[in-house]
C-alpha positions as CSV (number, residue, x, y, z in Angstrom):
1,M,130.7,136.5,102.0
2,P,128.0,134.0,100.9
3,T,128.8,130.3,101.3
4,P,129.3,128.7,97.8
5,R,126.6,126.1,97.0
6,R,127.9,122.6,96.5
7,P,127.2,121.3,93.0
8,D,125.4,118.2,94.3
9,D,123.0,120.3,96.4
10,A,120.4,120.4,93.7
11,E,120.7,116.7,93.0
12,S,120.4,115.8,96.7
13,R,117.0,117.6,96.9
14,P,114.0,115.4,96.2
15,V,112.2,116.2,92.9
16,R,108.8,115.9,94.5
17,P,107.6,115.3,98.1
18,A,107.4,111.6,99.2
19,G,103.9,112.2,100.6
20,P,101.8,111.1,97.6
21,K,103.9,107.9,97.1
22,R,103.6,107.1,100.8
23,L,99.8,107.6,100.6
24,V,99.6,105.3,97.6
25,K,101.6,102.7,99.5
26,H,99.2,102.9,102.4
27,G,96.3,102.6,99.9
28,L,97.8,99.4,98.5
29,T,98.1,98.1,102.0
30,L,94.4,98.8,102.7
31,V,93.4,97.1,99.5
32,L,95.5,94.1,100.4
33,C,94.0,93.9,103.9
34,G,90.5,94.1,102.4
35,L,91.3,91.3,100.0
36,I,92.6,89.0,102.8
37,L,89.6,89.8,104.9
38,I,87.1,89.0,102.2
39,I,88.9,85.7,101.5
40,L,88.6,84.8,105.2
41,V,85.0,85.8,105.2
42,R,84.2,83.7,102.1
43,L,85.9,80.7,103.6
44,A,84.1,81.1,106.9
45,E,80.7,81.5,105.1
46,F,81.4,78.3,103.2
47,I,82.1,76.4,106.4
48,V,79.2,77.8,108.4
49,V,76.7,77.1,105.6
50,R,77.9,73.5,105.2
51,L,77.7,72.9,109.0
52,A,74.2,74.4,109.0
53,L,73.1,72.1,106.2
54,F,74.3,69.1,108.0
55,E,72.8,70.4,111.3
56,S,76.1,70.3,113.0
57,V,75.3,73.7,114.5
58,E,72.1,75.3,115.7
59,S,70.3,77.4,113.1
60,E,70.2,80.5,115.3
61,A,73.9,80.3,115.9
62,A,74.5,79.8,112.2
63,L,72.4,82.9,111.4
64,G,74.2,85.0,113.9
65,T,77.5,84.0,112.5
66,I,76.4,84.7,109.0
67,R,75.3,88.2,110.1
68,F,78.7,88.8,111.7
69,L,80.4,87.6,108.5
70,A,78.2,89.9,106.4
71,M,79.4,92.9,108.6
72,A,83.0,91.7,108.1
73,G,82.4,91.6,104.4
74,I,81.2,95.2,104.4
75,A,84.3,96.1,106.4
76,A,86.5,94.4,103.8
77,N,84.8,96.4,101.0
78,V,85.3,99.6,102.9
79,L,89.0,98.9,103.3
80,S,89.3,98.1,99.6
81,I,87.5,101.3,98.5
82,A,89.4,103.5,101.0
83,G,92.6,102.0,99.8
84,R,91.8,102.8,96.2
85,A,90.8,106.3,97.2
86,C,94.2,106.8,98.8
87,C,95.7,105.9,95.4
88,L,94.0,109.0,93.8
89,V,97.1,111.0,94.7
90,V,99.4,108.9,92.5
91,P,101.9,111.2,90.7
92,E,100.6,112.6,87.4
93,Q,103.8,111.5,85.6
94,S,102.7,107.9,86.1
95,R,99.9,108.3,83.6
96,A,97.8,106.1,86.0
97,R,95.4,108.7,87.3
98,G,92.8,108.1,84.7
99,F,92.5,104.4,85.6
100,I,92.3,104.9,89.4
101,Y,89.8,107.7,89.0
102,G,87.7,105.4,86.8
103,A,88.0,102.6,89.3
104,V,86.9,104.7,92.3
105,A,84.0,106.2,90.2
106,L,82.8,102.7,89.4
107,D,83.2,101.7,93.0
108,L,80.8,104.5,94.0
109,V,78.4,103.4,91.2
110,S,78.5,99.9,92.5
111,I,77.7,101.1,96.1
112,A,74.8,103.1,94.8
113,L,73.4,100.1,92.9
114,H,73.8,97.8,95.9
115,A,72.0,100.3,98.1
116,G,69.2,100.5,95.5
117,F,68.8,96.7,95.4
118,V,68.8,96.5,99.2
119,A,66.2,99.3,99.5
120,G,64.1,97.7,96.8
121,A,64.3,100.9,94.6
122,L,65.9,99.0,91.7
123,P,64.4,95.8,90.0
124,E,66.2,92.5,90.6
125,A,66.6,92.2,86.8
126,L,69.4,94.8,87.1
127,Q,71.4,92.9,89.7
128,P,73.8,91.5,87.0
129,L,74.7,95.1,86.2
130,G,76.1,95.6,89.7
131,G,78.4,92.6,89.1
132,L,79.6,94.0,85.8
133,V,80.3,97.4,87.3
134,A,82.4,95.7,90.1
135,V,84.3,93.7,87.5
136,A,85.0,96.8,85.5
137,A,86.2,98.6,88.6
138,L,88.6,95.8,89.3
139,A,89.9,95.7,85.7
140,L,90.6,99.5,85.9
141,F,92.4,99.1,89.2
142,I,94.6,96.4,87.8
143,L,95.4,98.7,84.8
144,F,96.3,101.3,87.4
145,L,98.7,98.8,89.0
146,L,100.2,98.1,85.6
147,R,100.9,101.8,85.0
148,L,102.2,102.2,88.5
149,A,104.6,99.3,88.0
150,V,105.8,100.8,84.7
151,Y,106.3,104.2,86.4
152,L,108.3,102.6,89.2
153,K,110.3,100.6,86.5
154,L,109.3,97.3,87.9
155,N,109.2,95.0,84.9
156,E,108.1,91.8,86.7
157,P,105.1,93.3,88.5
158,A,104.0,95.0,85.2
159,S,104.2,91.6,83.5
160,E,102.2,90.1,86.4
161,A,99.5,92.7,86.0
162,E,99.3,92.0,82.2
163,T,98.9,88.3,83.0
164,L,96.0,88.9,85.4
165,L,94.3,91.1,82.8
166,G,94.7,88.4,80.1
167,W,93.4,85.7,82.4
168,G,90.5,87.9,83.4
169,I,89.4,88.2,79.8
170,W,89.4,84.4,79.4
171,V,87.4,84.1,82.6
172,V,84.8,86.5,81.3
173,I,84.5,84.6,78.0
174,A,84.2,81.3,79.9
175,L,81.5,82.6,82.2
176,A,79.6,84.0,79.2
177,A,79.8,80.6,77.6
178,L,78.5,78.9,80.7
179,E,75.6,81.3,81.0
180,F,74.5,81.7,77.4
181,V,76.0,79.2,75.0
182,L,76.4,75.8,76.7
183,P,72.9,75.6,78.1
184,L,71.7,75.5,74.5
185,I,73.7,72.3,73.8
186,P,72.0,69.2,75.3
187,I,74.0,66.7,77.3
188,L,77.4,67.6,75.8
189,G,76.9,71.2,76.9
190,W,76.3,70.1,80.4
191,V,79.5,67.9,80.4
192,I,81.6,70.7,78.9
193,G,80.1,73.2,81.3
194,F,80.9,71.0,84.3
195,F,84.6,70.8,83.5
196,L,84.8,74.4,82.4
197,A,83.2,75.5,85.7
198,I,85.9,73.6,87.6
199,A,88.6,75.1,85.5
200,V,87.2,78.6,85.9
201,N,87.0,78.3,89.7
202,V,90.6,76.9,89.9
203,L,91.8,79.8,87.7
204,L,90.0,82.3,89.9
205,V,91.7,81.0,93.0
206,V,95.1,81.3,91.3
207,M,94.3,84.8,90.2
208,V,93.3,85.9,93.7
209,V,96.6,84.6,95.1
210,R,98.6,86.3,92.4
211,Y,96.6,89.5,92.7
212,A,97.4,89.6,96.4
213,G,101.1,88.9,95.6
214,L,101.1,91.8,93.1
215,L,99.7,94.2,95.7
216,W,102.3,93.1,98.2
217,W,105.1,93.3,95.6
218,L,104.2,96.9,94.6
219,R,103.7,98.2,98.1
220,S,107.0,96.7,99.2
221,S,108.8,98.4,96.2
222,M,107.6,101.9,97.1
223,E,110.0,104.0,99.1
């Protein structure tokens, strides 16, 4: 005689395997580690360059340190790209796949452009294009984080992602003004540009800290 199935058996079974979510969590961890590493590299580069300028360290030692930091920077970018690639398996129901696919695709384009510049195959006039591609990839990744937060029903992380996107738009506008508009205004443009540059740099620092917090928040919320 067959054993009757308990009514809650179907409900106790997982709707989908936990593997994809676990891989996305690992991906967010890698992106966060890459971000922390690149922050440390930038701080170390700033210190080394300042010491070299004031001749507090020997030039050969400074160059060797800068080479090491360059390798560390490459490692940080590899961690970040690998982490985003892990996020490609995000559940389709999240409606976030389009954003992460676009972010990874632009990451690959950015790598190809950088390789072309290093090899001398691309003109230096196109170097700003590499920066624009990298910024677009980051914007798509934050949109991915927004959709992921909505999918996980995390209202505060979703609001944080929206805030970062809004601030990012203002930063782009401010940088465009610094590059193209304010230089056309004599004296006053220089004064405005000076204070605007300070404001933009402070905002960028705050954005980096909150971006790291958003990554930590989301990865900690995933089962």
